[in-house]
N, C-alpha and C positions, 0 to 999 in steps of 0.2 A: 362594259359595266362591271363594277366591283365595289367592295366596301373596304375602307380603311378604318380600323378601330384602334383607339388608344384606351387602355384600361389598366387597372391595378388588380393583381391577385394577392390576397392577404392570407398568409398561412405560415406558421412556423415550420410546417413539414416540407416546404418547398426547398429544393436543393440550393445550396450556397447561401441561404438566408443567414445561417449561423456564421458563415465566413464574413458576410457584410456587417453583421452585428459586432464582430471582433475588430473591425477596422471602420468604424462608423463615419469617419471623415473622408474616407476614400471612395472611389468609384469602382464598382464591380459590375462588369458587363459581359454577357455571353458573346463570344465571337463565332462559335460554331458548335454543332452537336454532331458527332460522327458515330453512326450506327456500327455495331460490331456483329459478326456472324453468329456469335453466341455471347451471352452475358450482357451486362449493362452497357449503354453507350459511353463514349468518351466526350467530355466537355473540354472545349478550349475557351478560356476565360481571360479577359483583359482587365487589369487593375491599374489604377492611377491614384496618386495622392497619398501613398503610405510607403514607408521604407520597407526594405526586404525582410528585415527581422520581424516586423509587425505582421506582414502578410503571411510569412511562414508560420508564425505562431497562431494566426487565425485559422489557417488551413489545418494545422496539427490538432487544434482544439475542436474542430468541427466534427459533428457526427453525420452530417448529410452527404459528405463526399470523402473520398479516400484516394491514396496513391497520387498526390499532387506532385508535379515536377515543373520546373521552370523551362520554358521554351525559348524565350527571348526577353531581353531587357534593353530599353532605350530611354535613358533619363529616368523620370519618375513613372514611366509606363512599363508594365511587365505583363507577359503572357504566360499562362500556366495551363497545363493539361491535368485533368483529374477525372475521377469516375464517381457516379452517385452510389450510395450505399442502399441496401434494401431492395425490395422487389419493385416491379413496375406499378404505376398507378392503377387503381381499380377502374373497371369499365373501359379499358383501353380500346375495346372494340368499337366504342362510340365514335372514335376518330379514324376508323379504318378507311373511310372514303372521303375524309376531310382533306382538301388540298390547300388549306390556308398556309400562308408563308409569313414567318416572323421577320419583321424589318429591324426591330431593336428590342432587346430584352435587358433591362437594367435591374440588377439585384439590389434590394434595400434590406435593412434590418427587420422589416416586417413582411416582405414578400417580393413580388416581381412587378415592375412597371414595363408594360409591353405595348409595342406598336405593331399591328399585324394586318396583313391583307387577306380578305376573304372574297371568294368568287361571287357569293350571293348571300342573302339573309339566312338561307337554310344552313349554310356552312357556319355562319356566325352563331346561330342558335344551337347547333350541334356542339360547337366548341364550348360555348357557355354552359351547356348542360353537363358536359364532361367535367368542367371545372367545379361545378356545384356538386356533382356526384362524388367528388373527392374532397369535399369540404374546403375548397379554395374560395374564399369570399371574393366575388367578382364585382368590381366597381367600374362601370363604364364612364370614361371622361369625355370621349369624343367619338362620334360615328359619322363618317363622311361617305357619301355615295360618289363614286367616280363615274363621270359620264363623258370622258374625253376620248373614248374609243380604245383605250389601252386594255390589254388582256391580263395584266399582272400588276404587281405593286409598283408604285411610282417613287421617284426620288425627289420630286419637287415639293413645295410647301402645300399645306392644306388650303382650304378656301373654296371648295366646290359648293354645289347647291345646298347641301344639307349639313354644313359645318355647324356643329353645336358647341363651339368653344365657350367657356364661361365668361360673361362680362364681369369686371372686377367687383361690382356691387352685389352680385348674386351669391347667395350662400351655397355651401356644398350640398345641403339638403334640397334646396330649390333646384340646383343644377341636376342632381341625381334624379329628382322627380321628373324634370323636363326631358332628360335624355331617355330615361326608362319608358316614359309614356310615348316618346317618339319611336323608339325601336320596337315597342310592342304593337304599334299601329293605332294608338289612340287618336292621332291626328290625321290618319288616312281617311280617304273618302271612297267607299264607306269605311267606317271604323271597324278594325279587327280586334279591338280590345276596349273594354268599358273602363270607367273610372274605378269600379270595384276590382276589376282584374289587375290594374296597375297598383292599386292600394294593397292588394293581397301580395303582389310581388315584392313590394317595398316593406311590407309588414307594418303599415300605418292605417289609420282610419280614413275612410273616404273623404270626410270633412277636412282632415288635415292635409290630405293630398290636394284637394281642390284649392285650398288656400296657398299651398306651395306653388302650384301651377300658375295661379293667378299672379302671384308676386314674381315668379320667374318670367312670365310673359311680359309683365310690366318692365322688367329690367331689359329684356331683349328689345322691346320697342324703344325704350329710352336710349339704348346703345345704338340702335339703328339711326335714330334721329341725330344723335351726336356725331356719328361717323359720316353720315350722308349730308350733314349741314341742312337738314330739313327745317324750314322755318315754321314756327307755331302759327296756328290760325289766329287771326285778329278780329274776326266778326263773331 
C-alpha cells in the first residue's frame, strides 16, 4: 500500500525557478540531488528546448543556484550540475523520518511540478506541512492509493481505485475542492473532516465549498457515465 501524489509547489524561492523563468520555452527537470558531507547538496538538472547560450545566460542570471557546469550534451538535451544558494529550508526536521521518493520534479517559472511516492497518508501530511511551513503554496492535482501489493513507487500509469484526475469540464476550483475534501477525509466513513474543516483549509466559505463539491461530483458522475457507456433511465 502507498500513495502517489501529483502536485504543484508555487514559490519564487524554490531553487531553479529563476532559471526556468529565463528559458520559459524550455524544459527544466531534476535528474538527481546528491547530498554532500558538508555544505549544500549538488543538483543534476536536465534541460531541453533551448540553445546553450540561452541556458548559460539563465544560469548566470539566477540567484537560486550557483557554480553551474555542463556535464553532457546530446542534441537539444543538456545536463548540468549546480548548487543551491542560501541555507537549508526552515523546519527541515519535519522531514527527518519521511521516506517519500520523488519520481519526477519539473521546474517551471512559478515553482515545481512534482510526482512523489509516499508510504502512507501520514508521510504525505508531513511533507505537505513542511511545504506550507516554508511558504510553498501546495496545490494537489492527483492523489492515488496503490493497492497492487508493491512496496514502493511504480512506473506504470495511474488509474487505481482513488484516481482523482480532473474531468475536462471541471474547473480548477472545483477540482481542488474535491481533492482537498478527499485527502482530508471528508468522504471517509466515518468522516474525519467536516465541511467547515475543508472550507478553512481552502480559505472559502462553507456555502461556497458545498456548491463547488456539488458541481465537482456532478462532473465526476457525468464523466463516469460517458466512459462506461451507462445508458440513462427511461422510466
